[in-house]
N, C-alpha and C positions, 0 to 999 in steps of 0.2 A: 504494500500500500504506500502510495507516495505521500511524503510529508507536505503539509500546507506551506504555501509561499508566504514569506514574511516581508515586511517593509525593509528596504535597504536604503541607507543614506547615500548621498552622492559619493562620499569617500569610499564606502563599501562597494558601490557599483564600479568605481575605478579599480579597486583591488581585485574584484572578480574578473574584470577584463585583463588585468595584468596576469592573474593566475592562469589565464588561458593563453598566455604568451603574446598578447597584443601589446605592442609598444605604445606607451603614453609619453609623448614628447613634451606636452604642455598640460600639466594636470589641471590648472585653473580653467583654461580654455575648454578642456574636456568636460569638466564639471558644468560649465555654463551651457554647453551643448546638450549634455544629458538632462539638465533641468528643463531646458526649453523644448527639446525634441522627444524626450521620453526614452528611457533605456530599452523598454520592451520593443518599441518600433525600430530603433536602431539595430537591435540585435537580430531583427528579422532579415538582415542582409549579411549576417556572419557566414552563412553557408558558402558564399562565394570564396571565402578565404580559409575554409577549414581544410586541414590535412585529411581528416576522415570524420565520420559522424559519431564515432564511438567515444573518443576522448575529449571532443569539443575544443581541441587546441587549434590555434591559428597557424597558418603557414609561417615559417620562420621569416622574420623581417617585416611582417604586416604591421602597419601603423594605424592608430585610431583615425588619422587624417584620411587614410585610404577607405576605411569603413564608412566614414562620414561622406566621402566623395560619392560613393555608390548610392547612399541615402539621398543625397542632393540630386544626383543624376536621375534617380527614379522619380523624384518630385518634379523635376523639370520636364521629363518625358510625359509624366501624368498630366501636367498642365497643357502641354502641346497636343496630346491625344484628345484631351477633354474638349478643347475649343474646336477641334476638327470634327469630332463626333457630334458636337452640338450643331454644327453646320449641316451635317447629314440629317440629324433629327429634325431640324427646322424644314429642310427640303422635303422630307418624307411627310411631315404633317401638312405642308402646303399641297403636295401632290394628292395625297389621299383625300383631303377635304375638297379639293377641286373636282376630282373624279366622281366622288360620291354625291356632292352637291349638284353637279351638272346633271347627273343621271337620276337622282332620287329625290331632290328637293332640299330646301334649306331649313326646314323646321325639324325639331327633334323627332316628332311623331312620324315624319317622313323618312329621314335618313337612318333612324334607328329601328326601322321596321325589320324584323327577322327575315322577311321575304327577300330583302335586298342582299342577303348574304348566302354563302354556300348552303346548298340543300342536301349535302352529303349527310346521310343518316348517322355516320360515325362522329360527326362534328356538331350535332344538334345541341348537346349540353355546353360545348365550348362557345358556340355562338351566343347562347343565352347568358353564359357567365361573363363574357366580355361586354356585351351590351349592358348588363347590369352594372358592371364596373363604370362604364361611361355615364350611365344615368346617376350613379352614386356621386360621381364627380360634379355633375350638374347641381345636385342637391347640396353638396358640401361646399363647393367653390362658387356656385352661381352668384351668390350675393356678397362674396368676399373679394373676388377679382374684379378690378375696375372695368375691364372690357366686357366680361360676361354680365356684370351688374347693369352696365349701360344698355345692353340689348334686352335684358329681362325687363328693365324699367320702362324702356321706350317702345319696345316691340312685342314683348311678351314671350319671346323665344330666343334661343341661342343658336345661331348658325354654326355649322361644323367648323368653318374656318376660324371661328372664335373659340369654340370648345376645345380644339386641339391645343390651345395655349395652356390649358390646365391639365391636359392628359400627360401622363408619364410616357417616356419613350418605350417602356416595357409594354404598356397598354397599346400603344401605336403599333409596335412590332407584332403583338398578338392580333390586333385588328387586321393587319395585312393577311394573316393566315386564314381568316374566315371570309375574306372577300370572294365574290364569284370569280371564277377563273378568268373571264374576259376582263374584269376590273384589275385583277392581279397582273395580267399581261400588259394592259395599258400602262401601268406604272413601271413594270419591269422593262418594257421596251424603251422607255425614256433613258434608262441606264444601260440598255443592251445587256441585261442580266436576266437569266431564266427564272421562272417563278420559284422553283425549289431552292436555288442558290440564294435568291434575295431574301427568302424567309429565314434561312440560316444566318445570312449576313446581319439582318436586323436583330436577331436574337443575340448574336455575339456582341454586336455594337452596344446593345442595351446593357449587357452584362458588364462590359468594360466601362461604359458610361457611369454605372453605379460605383464601380471601384474607384474611378477618378474622383467622383463627387464626394466620396467619403474618405479620401486620402489613404486608401488601402495600398498595400504593396503590389506593384504592377509587374516588375521585371520577370518574375518566375510564375506568373499566373497562367493557368491553363483552363480552358472552358471544356465543358462536357461535349458540346457539339463541335464538329470539325467542318471546315469549309471543303467543298469538293476540289479535287485536283483540277488545275487549270493551266492556262498557257504561261502564267507567271512562274509557277513552279518549274515548268519545263524550260522556259527561257533562261532562268537563273541557274539551271542545272543543279537544283537542290538535291543533296544526297538522300538516299533511301536507306531504310533499315532492312533487316533480313527478310521481313515480310513484304517488302516493296513499298512500304509507307514512307512518304516524305518526312524527313526529320524536322523540318522547319516550315513555318507558314501554314499550319493546319488548325491549331487551336491555341496559338500563342500570340504574343504581341505583334509578330510579323504577319500573322494572319489578318490582324486589324489593318496593317499597312496595305496588304493586298486588297482588302475590301475597300479601303479609302481610295486606292488607285483607280478603282472603277466607279466610285460614287462622288468624288470631288472633281472640280474642273482641273484642267491641265495646270493652270496657274496656281490654284490652291494646293495641288499636290506637290508641285515643285517647291513651294514655300515650306510645306511639311517636311519634305526630304532635307531641305537646307537646315531647318531648325533642329531636326533630329541629329543630322550629321555634325552640327556645331556642338551639341551637347556630348556626343560620342568623342569628338576630338578633345574636348575639355577633360572628360573622364580619362581618356588615354594618357593625358599629361599628368594626371594625379595618381594613377594606380600603377605600381611597378611590379608587385609580386604575382599578379595574375595577368597573363597575356590578354590583349584586347580581343582576340578572336574567341577566347574562352568566355569573356564577358558578353560578347555579342551573341554567341550561341546559346547562352543561358536565357536570353530574352527572345530566342527563336530567330535571330537574324543570321542569315548566311553571310559569309565573309564579303561577298560581292553584292550586298543588299541594295546599294545605291544604284545599281544597274537597272532596277525596276523602273526607274524614271524613263528609260529608253524603250520600254515595251509598249506596243500599240495594239 
């Protein structure tokens, strides 16, 4: 039976790190960072620098500054990914509201009619669950959000292009899965992405969006769902495992980059690659005990990841 965790002072936290062979060059600065950033969150990055998982010792020569550099890198990448996922989220909300409003009407009783969605008998419960979630958002946020309150007060209803403002990306990604096939295709064709792939993309983006929003560790996160093999895996000549599965770009952070390659504009994606590349270069200059390629592969990036910008 494991013993209960007990509170540790900053001095004790520093000594724990030292006992694991982490070099502390500036104790006062280290304590300032531990106080501000939280020992628990910082230690979440220690696996990159571990000799093995059994004794918990750091690779000889690892400094606290290197550990903190990876923490800061993850934060910067998280901010970059977040703002780009938000752009896709906004685009999807706009597209779905446009397609459904054009076809089914602008009042809730019209566009939330179950007849407007898939009639697949296997998805009947899912359709009603998602529509109930949307109706709940109208009840909860209708009189709290300025835009929805304006329409309720002046017109007595909330059009879908306003309602999407208060819907989470998770609900929007679920909403796409219950659309009629012709409506899914109309949206997918704008991105030149097939229905099945787009549904997976939205689910993964929603998952990563939540991680980013809550400042969770991003670099080694893996999603349950995997994106289908595509031309980007092939173009980058990503290595495969013994079972023929691509090692990178399936359910990791690079999978998100592959998704964004297809859902952002050319200009937006180039800016994304530049920003990520800038942060990787900074990290490379701060970490010495672990090779850059090892760090890249940990986040699912192949060594030639920047070449994705040249795929069409």
